[in-house]
N, C-alpha and C positions, 0 to 999 in steps of 0.2 A: 039402451045407450042414452045417456043424458044429453039433451040438446041435439044439435046436428053433427057434433064432432065424432069422428070415428076413433077407434083405438090408435090407429096410425097418427091421426092428428094430435092426439093427446101425448103420444111419445115424442113426436116432433117438437111440440111445445115444451115438454119436459127437458129435452136435450138442449134446446135453445135457451132454456132458463139458466144454464151455466153461463151463457153470454150476457143475458139481460138482468139476471138476479130477480126476476119476477116471482114473488112467492106463490102466485096462483098456478105456476107451472107444476108445482110439486103435489097438487091436490090429487093427481092421478095415482100417486103412490100411497098404498096403505102401509104406513111405516110401522104400525103395530104388528103386522104380519110379514113384513118384507124380509125375504131371505136373500142374502148377498153371497154370490159365488166368486167374486173377485177376491182371491186369497190375500191380497194386500190391503183390503179395506176393512177396517174395524167396524162392526155393527153397533149401532146405538151410541156412538161417541159424539155425534153432532147431527142435529136435524137437517134434512135436505134444504129447507128454506134458509136456514142460517148458513149452511155450506155454500149455497148458490149466491147468496148476498155477498159473502166473503170473496168468492172466486170472481164475481163480476167486477170487483174493484181492481182486478189485475188486467182488465181489458182483454179478456179471452175472445176468441172467435170460434164459432161452431157452425159447421156446414153438415146438414143431414142430406147426403147425396141421394139416398133412396131408402124407402121403407116399405115393408111388406107385412101381410097378415096371414097367419095360418092357425085357424081355430082360436085357441086361447093364447097364442103367441104372437108377438110383434117383433120383427127383427129389422134393425136399421144399420145402414152402412154410413159411417160418420168420418168427418175430418175435423181435427181439433188443432187450434193454434193457442196453446196455453204457455207454459214455460218452455215447452218444446213443441214441435209440430208432429202430430200423430194421426194415424189412421186406425179406425176401430170398427168392429161389429158389436152391436148391443142387442141382447135378446131379453125380452120381458115376457113373463107369464102373467096373465090376467085372471082374476076372479071377478066376474061381472064388470063394473066400470073401473076397477083399480088394479094396478100392477102389484103383485105380491112376491115376485121372484125375479132375479136378474143375473145374467151371465154376460161376460164380455171377452173380447180378445183384441188387444191394442198393441200396436208396434210403432216405433219411430218412423216417420215419413222420410225416405231418402230425399236428398236435394236434387238428385238426378232423375231423369225420365228413364224408362226401361229401354232395352236395345232397339225397340221399334218406335220409340219416341212417345210412349203413352204414360199417363199418370195412373195413380192407384184408384181413383174414383171416377175417371172419365166413363162415358158410354151411356147406353140406354138406362132409363130410371123407372119406367112404368111396366108393370106386368101385363102380358097378353096371354092368349090361349088359356084362359082360366079353366076351361073344361078339361085341360090336359094336366092339371095339377098333380093328381095321384099317379098318372102314368109317368110324368117327368120325375117325381120323387123316387119311384121305383127304378127308373132308368139310372138315376144318379147313385142310388143304393148299390146297384149291380156294378157300376163303374168303379166306385170307391172300393168295393170289396175285391173285384177282379184285379184292377190295375194298381190302385194305391196300396192296399193292404197285402194282397197276395202277389203283387209285382208281376202280373201276367202282361208284360209290356207289348207282347205280340198282339194283344187285344186292343191296343190304343185306337187303331183306325176304325174299329167297330163302334166306338163310343164318341170319338172326337173328330170334329170337322178338320179337314186338312189345312184350312186357313184360319184356325182358331185365333180369335183376337185375345191378346194376353195383356193383363194389367199387373202381373207380378213384376216387381221392380228389377228382377234379375233375368227374366226370360222374355224373349222376343216372340212375335207372332209365329204361328204355324206349328204343325204336328212334329216336325223334326226337332224344333227347339225344345218343345215339351219333353219329347223322348230323351233328348240329351240330358236334360235336368234330372229326370227320374232314373236314368241308367247308372248314375254314380252310386256305387255299392260299398265303398270303403268308408270307415268311420272317421271321415275328416269333416271340415267345416261345411262341405257342400252336400253331404249324404242326407237324403230325405227318407225317413222311415215312418210309415203309418202303421200303428199297431191295432187300433180299433176306432170305430165311429160311434159316437154317443148319441147324436141327434141329427135328423134331417128335417129341415123346415122348408116349406114350399108355398109359393103362390104363382100359379100359371107357369110361365116359362122360366122363372127364377127358382133355384134350389140352393139352400145353404147347408153344407155339411159341416159338422162339428166333430173333429177327430183329435186323437191323442197319439203321440209317437215320439220320435227323436229327430233332431237336426244336428248332424255332426256329433252324435252321441249324447246330446243334451235333451232332457225331458222337455217336450214342446207341445203346445196346443196349436192345431191347424184349423182355421176357419176358411172354407172355400166356398165362394159364391159362383154358381154356374148359370149361364143363360143357355137354354135349349132352343135350337132353331126349329122352324116349322117342319124341317126334314127329319127331326128327331135325333140330332147329334149335339154335343156340347160345342157351342159356337163362340162363347166368350167366358173369360174367367178372371175373377178378382180374388184376392186372399189377404189375410193377415196371419202372421206367424209370431207366437209369443212364447218365450221361455217360461216354464212353470217353476216358480221358486221352490227351494227345498221345504219340506213339511215343517221343519223347525222355525221357518220364517213367517208362516201364515199367521194372519191376524184374526181369522175366524176358522171354524171347523166345518164349513159347509162343502168344501171341495170345489175344484175348478169346474167340474162338469155336472 
């Protein structure tokens, strides 16, 4: 690693570059090899330095609430105030000191707090229990498969702390509130259906799952960040939910996942 900066430091600087317009922030990206998985971003149309310089003129604000590292991946939880206020997860894959691939999941930030009075990026920001990374990853893998994909809701208490702290803008704290949100099975605006999980990234007690499914019958990408307690249960949850545009509207062919 060049200098004293970690990959997390480099990604924090890159994302803040949207705000500052600093051309040095984009050095972390190998634009010749960069693969973009945001389906609405055209590859190669504008260099990142030029793009950030242009965006900085609009006085954007970028807050990197938390960032984690997992092997060649860095994943960050972000808050943007651009033309609209948005919350996102950004995932980067590195080769040596440079990022060569990128995925994201971004949604509009509601003006209101959730039923328990929490925002979408509040809460702990630093990973602990680093020796539990693989165990926590496997625990979340089983939870997502059992409860979210196969809808074994009777297993919720096995995985989730009864007082789970919730940052989803529509769900309050506690196991009962989560159960009520997941129990909706009809194809209306509230129905949450997970079909498959594409990736699980982890550092210590934080695990990010990247999943595909539908929300109210609409093709949707779910990014869920879980904090695992020392007792081995899901104690806190953040997420973003983004509609996946029709294939005919994509501006690159790399796929959302």
